[in-house]
N, C-alpha and C positions, 0 to 999 in steps of 0.2 A: 279352104287353103291348099293350096297345091303341094304335092308329096315332095318337091325338090324344096319348097319356103320350109315344110316342117321339119326336113331332114337338116336343112341350114340352121335353121332356130335352135333346134333341139342340142345340136354340136355347139354352138356359141354359148348357150347356157351352161351345158355341161363344163365347157372348159371355163367360165367365168366364175364357177362355183369352186372350182380345182385351183384358180388362180388365186381365188379370195382366200380361201382356207389355209393356202401355203403363206401368203403373205401376212396374213392376219395372224398366222401361228408364228411367223419369225418376228415379226414386231414386237407380240407379247413375249415372246422368250427374251428378245433383247432387255427390252424396258423391266422385266422381272429382275435379271442377275443387276440391273443398274441400280435399281431403287430397292432391294432388298436389305441393302444396307441400313437404310434410311428408317424402314419399318423394324428393324431389329435392334436399332438404336434407339426407338421410340417405345422399346418394351411391347411393340405390337407383334401377334402373333402372325405366321404365315399367313394363315386364312383370310385375315384382313389385306394383305396383300394382293390376294388374288379376288376378293371383294373389288378391290380399286382397279385392278386388271379389267374384270370385268364389265365395269362401268365405262371403261375407254374403248371397249371394242365398237360399240355404234359409232363413234368419231371417227375410228381407225379405219371403218368398212366406209363411211361418208366420204373421206379423203382419198382412198384408194380405189372406190368404183370407178371411175371414169378408166384409170389405167387398167383396171381388169378387164374391162369391156374391150378396150384396145388391142391388149393381148389376146384376148379371148377369139377376136375376129381374125387376128393375124395367124394364130394357131392352127383355127379351124381351116382356112385357104390354105394354109402351108400344107397341112396334112393333106388335104384335098389335092393340092397340087402334085406332092409326093407320090400319091397314090393314083396318079392320071387321071383323077375324077374330073378336073377343069378341063382338060384335054377333051374326055369323052363327052362331057356336057356343051362344049364348044362345037364339037363335031355333030352333036343334035340340034343344033341352031340356038342354045341357050348362051345369051350373053350375059356379061359381070353386071349390068344394068338391071337385068332380071332379077341375080342375085341380089342386087342391092336392097330388095324390099322387106326381105325379112330382118336385115343387118338395122334398115332404117326403123323398123317398127320396135326393135329391143332398142334403138338409142331412144327414141321417144318415150317409151315407157321406163325405159332408167333415168331418163330425166324425169318425169312425174315422180317416180319412186324415189330418187335421190332429194328432190325439194319436200316432199311431205314427211320422208325417213328426216331429214334435217329440222323440220317444223315439229314434230311432235316427239321423238324420241332423242336425239340428239341433247337438246337444252337440258333435258332432266338429268340423263346419265352423266353429261359433263358437269353439270352442277353438282351431283354426288360425287364425282370423282376428286374435286377441286377442293370439295369441303371436308374429303378424307386428307388430303395431301394438304390441306393448309391447317384444319385443326387438330386433326390427330398423329400427322407425322411431323410437321413443323411446329404444331402446338402455338400458333399464334391466337390471341386472343381478338379476334376481331368478327364483326357482323357484317353482313352486306345486305341491303334492301333492294329490290328489284326495281328502285329508282336510282341505285347506284349511290346512294347515299354511304359512307364509307365510316363506321365506327373502330376505333382500336383504341385499347386499353393496356395501357403501361405502369406496373406500380401504381403511384397515386394521381395519374393523370389520364385522363379521357379525351380521346380528339375523336371529333366530327368534320368531314370535308364534305361538302355538299356535292362538288364537281372535281374529277381529276381529267385534265386534259394531258393526256399519255403522249402526245407529239411532243409536246413542249416541256414537260414536267413542271406544270402547273398547276396548284391545288388553287380552287375556289370555293369563298364561303366558307372558311375554315373557324372552326370556336376549339379552345382548348379550356379544359376544365382541371384545374389542381384542388386537390383536396389534403388536406391536414390530419393527423394521426386518428383525430375524432371523427374522421370522415366530414369534416363541414368544407365548404365550398372557401378556400382561402385565395383563389386568383380564377378570373376568367379573363380571357383573351379572346377576343374575335375581329378577323381581319377578312379583307374584301377577297385578297388573293395573296398567294405565296411562292416565289421562286427558289428551287434547289440551288445550293451554291458550292455544293462538296463537302464531304466528311458527314457531319451533323447538322451542319448550317444550312437554316432558311432565311431569306428575306422577305418577310411579311410588310403589305402596303394597307392603309386607310384601317388602321386599328384604334380598337377601343376596348381599355384594359380597365379591369375592376378589380380591385385587392381588398381583403378582409383586413379594417384596423383592429387594433388591439379592443377597441372598447366596445367591438361586435358591428359596427357599421363599415361601408364600403366605401371608398375612395376612386372616382372614376377619372381618367385619362385618356386622353386621344394622341394618337402620333399619326405623321405621314407616313412613316418607313421605320422599321424595328430588326434587329437581328435576333433571331430567336435560336438555340441550339434544340433539335428534336430529334427522336430516335428511329424515326421512319423515313424512308429513302425512298426516291422513285420507283426501284428494283419492288421494292417491299410492298408499295402502292400496287404494282402490277400484279403481283400475286394475289392481293384480297379482292381487288377490282373486279366487279362480275364481268365476265368475256362476253364479245357479241355474240359467240355459239352456244351460250348458256340462255340465251333468249332468240323466242320465235320473231318472225317477220313482223307481226302485228306489235308484240311487245319493243323490240327494238325502234320501228316506225314512231310510236309513241312517245317513247323515251328521247328520241331527236327533237319530235314536235315540243315536247316540254324544254330541253334545255336549249332550244333557240328561241322559245318564246322568254325565257329568263335572261336572254343577252348572251349564252355563252356560246364558243364555236365548237359546233358538231359535226364538224367536217369529216373527221376520223370513222365514226361511227354511222353518218351518212354514205360512206364508202362501204363500209361494213353493210351495211342497208341494202344497197344494190348488187352486191356482191352475193347476197343470199340468192336473189334471183337469176345472176349471170352465171354461176358456179355449176348449177345442174345441168345447163346446156351444153356443159362440155362433154357429157356423157352421148349425146348425138353427134357433136363434131367430131369426136374420136371415132365415134363408128363408121362415119361417112368417111374420116381419114384412113381408118383401116381398109374400108373396100377399096379406096382408092390406091393404096399400097400395092393390095393384092392384084389390082388392076394393071398394076404397073410392072408387073413380073417380078417383084422383090420377094415374094415366096420362094422362088425358084433357087434361091441361094441356099435353102437349108433352114430349118427351125433356130437354132441357134442365133444365126446373123438375124432373122426377123423377130426376136424376142429382144435381141439387142436393139434393133433399130425400134422398135415399139418402145422401150422403155427411155432411148434416147431421145424421142420425139415427146413421151411425155415431161421427160426433165426440161425441155426446152420450154415446154407449155407453162409448167410450175416458174420458170425464171421469168418468162414475160409476163404471167399472171402476176406474181408478187412484185414486178419492177413496176407494172403502173397502177397497182394498189398504192405500191410506196409513194409515188409522184400523187397520187390523189391524198393520202394523208397529210403529205406536206402541203396540199394547197397549190400545186404545180399544175394538175389537171382537174377538170369538173370532176365530180364524184361519178357521174352517170359513165364518162368517158374512161376513166379508170377503172371501172368494174367490167367494162363490155369491150374494151381495146383487142386484148389477147382474144377474146373469142371471135371477132370479127376478122383479127388475121388469120388464125388456122382455120376458121371456114373456108377462107377464101384460099388457101393453102389446099385443103382439103377440096374444095370444087376445081382448083386448078389440074388436082393428081386424077380426076376421073375425066377430064375434057381429054377430048383423043379415043376412048375405050370405045372399043365395038359394041 
């Protein structure tokens, strides 16, 4: 590897580490002071809060790594411009495109690292963090299976929800088990689906109800529709449902196939499935965009301007990315297009910035 490439690559990795440590530290500090009252209110020691924050670190790294790469590239070339190193290299016949090679390799390696990191480490640590927050801090009596079957316990009532459609707030395949003081099953209600109406009111459809009679037998009734008062809401289900980031690509793909085979709408999870592949590529895209900004002379305006410009671009990408994902969740865009549109737009912008460079 040429000396210039080693130098540029080493500098980018150095500032990448500095940016990561700084941003993760700030994030953890803010999160600690926001949540410490919840931990103390649940009679948990401060050490448990630190364990919770430790489990969140991999997810934070996975989310900010692309931005950190962009800032590292901009800082590196900003310092090189300030010390006239870029002018010296250009005077020696070294072009910006020649300096693109180490940046490109860092972007490619970061893309692969982010995908593997999000597949192997993030699902485990995110699940542990959510479990601490749900069971120990919020003290919710809930069990979440890998298949996203949700079990909720409330006094003498046990709820089982087979599938929760988070975009429409509809539960599918719900079973309610009511128990008396002797823990005998006094009533069971099975419904095909239920829709939230506000407050604690749900409207269930296609209902089969079994009620315990005084003589010990059960009477069975069926209803097309019925209103029930429940203690859980869509917001509480959002807390207990297993998140997409808690599953690997293979687990999420199998879940989507299983849900669709059962006749449910898995569009939001299919969008998340394609996003698991598309998001790591932003490391490569922002790397190319960083060198394009450097080639356009933006680095001459000073490091504060460069850093602000990089943060602004990362913020714009996140807005685009979230917006198109929302369109995919709502069914207004195909899942593949929803996951990849922001990447295509910003890659086109990065290539445009590189056009015309020497």
